[in-house]
C-alpha positions in Angstrom: 26.2 -0.4 -16.8 26.2 -2.6 -13.5 27.7 -5.9 -13.1 25.2 -8.7 -13.2 24.3 -10.0 -10.0 25.4 -13.6 -10.6 28.9 -12.5 -11.5 29.1 -10.2 -8.4 28.1 -13.0 -6.2 30.8 -15.2 -7.5 33.3 -12.5 -7.2 32.1 -12.3 -3.6 32.8 -16.0 -3.2 29.1 -16.5 -2.7 26.6 -14.9 -0.3 27.6 -17.4 2.4 29.3 -14.5 3.9 26.0 -13.9 5.5 26.8 -16.5 7.8 30.4 -17.1 7.8 32.1 -13.8 7.1 33.7 -13.4 10.5 35.0 -16.4 11.6 34.5 -17.3 15.3 33.5 -13.6 16.4 30.7 -13.5 18.8 29.2 -10.2 17.9 26.2 -11.0 15.7 23.8 -8.6 13.9 20.4 -10.2 13.1 18.5 -8.6 10.1 15.0 -9.3 9.2 14.2 -8.1 5.6 12.9 -8.8 2.1 14.9 -11.3 -0.1 17.7 -10.0 -2.4 17.6 -6.7 -0.5 21.1 -6.1 0.7 24.2 -6.4 -1.7 26.5 -9.3 -0.5 29.4 -6.9 -0.8 27.8 -4.5 1.6 27.4 -7.4 4.2 31.0 -8.5 3.8 32.4 -5.1 4.2 30.3 -4.3 7.2 31.4 -7.6 8.9 35.0 -6.8 8.1 34.8 -3.3 9.5 33.0 -4.1 12.6 34.5 -7.5 13.4 31.1 -9.2 13.5 28.9 -11.6 11.7 25.6 -10.8 9.9 22.6 -13.2 9.9 19.7 -12.3 7.4 16.2 -13.8 7.7 13.7 -13.0 5.1 10.0 -12.5 4.7 7.7 -12.2 1.8 5.2 -9.8 3.0 4.7 -7.2 5.7 1.7 -9.3 7.1 4.0 -12.3 7.4 6.7 -10.4 9.2 4.3 -8.6 11.5 2.5 -11.6 12.4 5.7 -13.3 13.3 6.7 -10.5 15.6 3.4 -10.4 17.1 3.6 -14.1 17.9 6.6 -13.5 19.8 9.3 -13.8 17.3 12.3 -12.3 18.5 16.1 -12.3 18.0 16.4 -9.6 15.5 18.1 -6.3 15.7 17.1 -4.6 12.5 13.7 -5.0 10.8 12.8 -3.6 7.4 9.0 -3.0 7.3 7.3 -0.9 4.8 6.4 2.8 6.2 2.8 2.2 6.9 3.7 -0.5 9.5 6.0 1.7 11.5 3.6 3.7 13.7 1.8 0.4 14.5 5.1 -1.2 15.6 6.2 1.7 17.5 2.7 1.9 19.4 3.0 -1.7 20.4 6.6 -1.3 21.8 8.0 -3.5 19.0 10.8 -1.0 18.0 13.0 1.5 19.6 12.7 5.5 19.2 16.1 6.3 17.4 19.2 8.1 18.9 20.1 10.2 15.8 23.4 11.1 17.4 24.4 7.6 16.6 23.4 7.7 12.8 25.0 11.2 11.7 25.2 10.1 8.0 21.4 9.9 7.8 20.9 13.6 8.4 23.9 14.4 6.4 23.1 12.3 3.2 19.3 12.1 3.1 17.8 13.4 -0.1 15.0 15.7 0.8 13.2 15.2 -2.5 12.1 11.6 -1.0 10.0 13.4 1.7 6.8 13.1 -0.2 7.4 9.4 -0.7 7.6 8.5 3.1 5.1 8.8 6.0 7.2 9.9 8.8 9.9 12.5 7.7 10.9 13.1 11.4 12.5 9.7 11.5 11.5 9.2 15.1 11.6 5.3 14.9 12.6 4.7 11.2 15.3 5.5 8.7 14.1 5.0 5.0 16.1 2.3 3.2 14.6 2.1 -0.2 11.7 3.0 -2.4 9.7 0.8 -4.7 6.7 1.5 -7.0 4.0 -0.9 -7.8 3.2 -1.6 -11.5 3.0 -4.2 -14.2 5.9 -6.3 -15.3 4.8 -7.8 -18.7 5.8 -9.8 -21.7 5.9 -7.2 -24.5 4.8 -9.4 -27.5 1.9 -10.8 -25.4 0.0 -7.4 -25.0 -2.6 -7.3 -27.7 -3.6 -4.3 -29.9 -6.3 -2.4 -28.0 -5.2 -3.3 -24.6 -3.6 -0.2 -22.5 -1.0 -1.9 -20.5 -0.5 1.4 -18.7 -4.0 0.9 -17.3 -5.4 -0.9 -14.3 -8.1 -2.1 -16.8 -5.4 -4.4 -18.3 -5.7 -6.7 -15.5 -9.3 -7.7 -16.6 -8.5 -8.0 -20.3 -10.1 -11.2 -21.7 -6.8 -11.8 -23.6 -4.9 -12.3 -20.2 -7.3 -14.9 -18.8 -5.0 -17.3 -16.6 -1.9 -15.3 -17.5 -1.8 -12.6 -14.6 -0.8 -12.6 -11.1 -1.7 -10.2 -8.2 0.4 -9.3 -5.2 -0.4 -11.3 -2.0 -0.6 -8.2 0.0 -4.0 -6.9 1.4 -3.1 -3.1 1.5 -1.6 -3.1 -1.9 -4.5 -5.0 -3.6 -7.4 -3.2 -2.0 -5.4 0.0 -2.5 -5.0 -0.9 -6.2 -8.8 -1.3 -6.4 -9.4 2.0 -4.9 -6.9 3.8 -7.0 -8.3 2.2 -10.2 -11.6 3.8 -9.4 -10.2 7.2 -8.7 -10.3 7.0 -4.9 -7.8 7.5 -2.3 -5.4 4.5 -1.9 -6.1 4.9 2.0 -9.8 5.4 1.8 -11.8 4.3 4.9 -15.3 4.8 3.3 -17.2 1.5 3.3 -19.0 2.0 -0.1 -15.6 2.8 -1.8 -14.0 -0.3 -0.3 -16.8 -2.5 -1.3 -16.4 -1.1 -4.9 -12.7 -1.8 -4.8 -13.5 -5.3 -3.8 -15.8 -5.7 -6.8 -13.0 -4.4 -9.1 -10.4 -6.7 -7.6 -12.6 -9.7 -8.1 -12.7 -8.8 -11.8 -9.0 -9.0 -11.8 -8.9 -12.2 -9.7 -11.1 -13.9 -12.4 -8.1 -13.4 -14.6 -5.2 -14.3 -12.2 -3.3 -17.5 -11.8 -2.7 -16.7 -8.3 -1.8 -14.2 -5.5 1.9 -14.0 -5.3 4.5 -11.4 -3.9 7.8 -13.3 -4.6 8.0 -15.9 -7.5 6.0 -13.8 -10.1 9.1 -12.0 -11.3 10.6 -15.5 -12.3 7.4 -16.5 -13.8 7.1 -13.6 -16.1 10.8 -14.2 -17.1 9.8 -17.7 -18.1 6.6 -16.5 -19.7 4.3 -18.6 -17.4 2.8 -15.3 -16.6 2.2 -12.6 -19.0 1.3 -9.7 -16.7 2.5 -9.8 -13.1 1.5 -7.1 -10.7 4.7 -6.3 -8.8 7.5 -4.1 -7.7 9.8 -1.9 -9.7 12.9 -3.2 -8.2 12.1 -6.8 -9.1 11.2 -6.0 -12.5 14.4 -3.9 -13.1 16.5 -6.8 -11.8 15.1 -9.0 -14.5 15.0 -6.5 -17.4 18.6 -5.3 -16.7 19.9 -8.9 -16.5 20.4 -9.3 -12.8 19.1 -12.6 -12.4 20.3 -14.4 -15.5 23.4 -12.1 -16.6 21.6 -10.8 -19.8 19.2 -8.1 -20.4 15.6 -8.9 -21.3 14.3 -6.7 -23.9 11.2 -8.7 -24.4 10.0 -7.6 -20.8 8.6 -4.3 -19.8 7.5 -2.6 -16.7 4.8 0.3 -16.5 3.1 2.3 -14.0 -0.7 2.6 -14.3 -1.7 6.1 -15.3 -4.6 6.2 -12.8 -2.1 6.0 -10.0 0.3 3.7 -8.3 1.7 2.8 -4.8 4.8 4.1 -3.5 6.3 2.0 -0.8 9.1 2.9 1.4 10.8 0.1 3.3 12.3 1.5 6.4 15.1 0.3 8.9 13.9 0.1 12.4 15.6 -1.3 15.6 13.8 -4.1 17.5 13.0 -3.3 21.1 14.3 -6.8 21.8 17.5 -6.0 20.1 20.7 -7.9 21.7 23.1 -5.6 19.6 21.6 -2.1 19.3 25.1 -0.7 19.0 25.6 -2.9 15.8 22.2 -1.9 14.5 23.0 1.7 14.7 26.4 1.3 13.1 24.6 -0.6 10.2 22.1 2.0 9.5 24.7 4.7 9.4 27.0 2.5 7.3 24.2 2.0 4.8 24.0 5.7 4.4 27.7 6.1 3.3 27.9 7.3 -0.3 29.7 4.2 -1.8 27.8 1.8 0.3 24.6 3.1 -0.8 25.8 3.2 -4.4 26.7 -0.3 -4.3 23.4 -1.3 -2.7 21.4 0.4 -5.3 23.3 -1.1 -8.2 22.5 -4.4 -6.5 18.7 -4.0 -5.5 18.0 -1.8 -8.6 15.9 0.6 -6.8 16.3 4.1 -5.4 17.8 4.8 -2.0 17.2 8.3 -0.6 21.0 8.9 -0.1 21.7 12.1 -2.3 25.4 11.7 -2.8 25.0 8.2 -3.7 22.3 8.8 -6.3 24.5 11.6 -7.8 27.4 9.1 -8.0 25.3 6.6 -10.1 26.0 6.1 -13.8 23.7 8.6 -15.7 21.7 6.0 -17.6 21.3 3.7 -14.7 20.0 6.6 -12.4 17.3 7.3 -15.0 16.3 3.7 -14.8 15.7 3.7 -11.1 14.9 7.2 -10.1 11.2 8.5 -11.1 10.9 12.0 -12.5 8.8 14.4 -10.4 5.9 14.3 -12.8 5.9 10.6 -12.5 6.0 10.8 -8.6 2.9 13.1 -8.5 0.7 10.1 -9.6 2.0 7.8 -6.7 0.4 7.4 -3.4 2.1 6.1 -0.2 0.1 3.6 1.7 -0.8 4.6 5.3 -1.6 2.3 8.3 -4.8 1.0 9.2 -3.7 -1.0 12.2 -4.3 1.7 14.6 -7.9 2.3 13.5 -10.1 -0.8 14.6 -13.0 0.1 12.5 -10.9 0.7 9.3 -8.9 -2.6 10.2 -12.3 -4.5 10.3 -13.3 -3.0 7.0 -10.1 -4.0 5.4 -9.9 -7.5 6.8 -13.5 -8.4 5.8 -12.9 -6.9 2.3 -9.7 -9.1 2.1 -11.4 -12.3 3.3 -14.2 -11.6 0.6 -11.5 -11.3 -2.1 -9.6 -14.5 -1.0 -12.9 -16.5 -0.5 -14.3 -15.8 -3.9 -13.7 -18.7 -6.4 
């Protein structure tokens, strides 16, 4: 088993190494990523190896991150968007085309079994960081007889009125509505999108709120009984990463009708002031022991084959999905480069958010 996160953080003398691990060194790597997404020990070791300082800023959704960059937000070297935003960011000149001669560990250690879970396996602008799957984190004894928690229909069960949360993410939620009806997660058919909106509004009638961050803590406290969320978040809570003890009362399940596969990528900002450090970090993350440490922290799979093989057998089974499970997942694609589809989705999201 892995060491609980709170203990590891204490062993690492706190995650303040993010800001102070390198004394007065002037070399700085700025990373813009999701919260709790890089092991503090990994940061500390990279700082030591490269005589630098790492500064991390976090975002809570792809839309928040993208809007900040579009509004002129800069100062970042590495950004970690989900796959579906990479081509948009590349087309808009926000990220660099990668020089793979500077990241040899990626080609050497990438696990080809993950190719179906990412959108661009050429890695022209992107290097896969970690994969997450969207499903239900739930309180086991709050699921009544007759409710199939492994179905999207669970979100409209009257027994869960006021006790569910939905992700605050347009693509995830509209995609979920589409999948629940048997459509492609990336449909651009107006009638299918309208049907998905109607489905999501049924779920919203039960939901406490749209939330992509605090839901995991609210399920842990039982304020929420069913939280639509990410496999990494759920596994962290269930295996005791947050509180230091396992939670056998909490479960996580992927909907039988289909679920989202989201691969978060490492890209280098076109405004990077330390591209050399950015390349070094990407290559560092693909080292076997580094990726192993990171997977034990984030509790989700990274496509680094020797690191996956080095994991404890039981833990590997917890975070790496079997092929038959993967076959039900669908990766989100981008709509940002298609003005017609973008308007369809924006209008649909506005209707979802505006309906009381």
